[in-house]
C-alpha positions as CSV (number, residue, x, y, z in Angstrom):
1,M,23.5,-37.1,13.7
2,M,23.8,-33.4,14.8
3,I,26.7,-31.1,14.3
4,T,27.2,-27.7,16.4
5,L,29.3,-25.0,14.8
6,E,30.5,-22.1,17.2
7,L,31.9,-19.2,15.6
8,K,34.9,-17.8,17.5
9,T,34.9,-14.0,15.7
10,S,35.5,-10.5,16.7
11,P,32.3,-8.7,17.9
12,E,32.4,-6.9,14.9
13,I,32.2,-9.8,12.5
14,K,29.4,-11.4,14.6
15,R,27.4,-8.2,14.7
16,L,27.6,-8.3,10.7
17,I,26.7,-12.1,10.6
18,T,23.7,-11.6,12.5
19,A,22.3,-8.2,11.7
20,A,19.0,-8.2,9.9
21,F,18.8,-7.9,6.3
22,P,17.7,-4.6,4.6
23,T,14.7,-4.8,2.3
24,C,16.1,-4.4,-1.2
25,I,14.5,-3.8,-4.5
26,Q,15.8,-5.3,-7.6
27,Q,14.6,-5.4,-11.2
28,V,14.2,-8.0,-13.6
29,N,16.9,-7.5,-16.2
30,Y,16.7,-10.5,-19.0
31,P,14.4,-9.8,-21.8
32,L,14.4,-13.8,-22.9
33,H,13.8,-16.6,-20.6
34,K,14.0,-20.1,-21.9
35,G,14.3,-18.9,-25.3
36,R,10.9,-16.9,-24.9
37,P,10.2,-13.4,-24.3
38,N,10.0,-12.8,-20.5
39,P,6.8,-11.2,-19.2
40,K,8.5,-10.0,-16.0
41,H,11.3,-8.2,-17.7
42,G,11.4,-4.7,-16.3
43,L,9.5,-5.4,-13.1
44,F,10.6,-4.6,-9.8
45,Y,10.4,-7.1,-6.9
46,F,12.0,-7.6,-3.3
47,V,15.1,-9.6,-2.1
48,G,16.5,-9.7,1.4
49,R,14.0,-9.1,4.1
50,I,10.6,-9.2,2.2
51,P,7.6,-7.5,4.2
52,L,4.9,-10.0,4.6
53,A,2.4,-7.6,2.8
54,C,4.6,-7.6,-0.2
55,Y,5.1,-11.4,-0.3
56,D,3.2,-13.7,-2.8
57,G,2.4,-16.9,-0.5
58,D,1.1,-19.0,-3.6
59,A,4.3,-18.3,-5.5
60,Q,6.5,-18.3,-2.5
61,R,8.3,-15.3,-3.9
62,S,8.0,-11.6,-3.8
63,R,5.3,-9.8,-5.6
64,Y,6.0,-7.8,-8.9
65,Y,5.7,-4.2,-9.2
66,A,5.5,-2.3,-12.5
67,T,7.8,0.7,-11.0
68,E,10.3,1.2,-8.3
69,Q,8.2,3.8,-6.9
70,E,5.3,1.2,-6.6
71,A,7.6,-1.2,-4.7
72,I,8.8,1.5,-2.5
73,D,5.5,2.6,-1.6
74,A,4.4,-1.0,-0.7
75,A,7.4,-1.4,1.4
76,V,7.1,1.9,3.6
77,A,3.3,1.1,4.0
78,A,4.3,-2.6,5.4
79,G,6.6,-1.0,7.8
80,A,10.2,-1.7,6.1
81,E,12.8,-0.3,8.3
82,R,15.6,-0.6,6.2
83,L,15.1,0.0,2.6
84,Q,17.5,-0.1,-0.7
85,G,16.7,1.0,-4.2
86,V,17.5,-0.7,-7.2
87,D,20.7,1.3,-7.5
88,C,21.6,0.5,-3.9
89,R,20.9,3.8,-2.4
90,W,19.4,3.8,0.8
91,I,15.8,5.1,0.6
92,K,15.2,4.5,4.4
93,R,17.7,3.6,6.9
């Protein structure tokens, strides 16, 4: 059985819902994981639209970077069009 949902909303809401996600950088901010020191604490990774060059296919997640600048450089080199930093500032819009 297949259910089809039709959105009946304003054009502005439709644009927001269907807009492409930006590439966003986040920082791992939990020093403990499952009661043990977290080796990834302090590293940076991508959420949202992850550039293929920044994606770890074996782990099925973003690659980790030691600094925010390394993550920015990797995303720009991979062609990211809309990029936000850890503090939500627009780096590339």
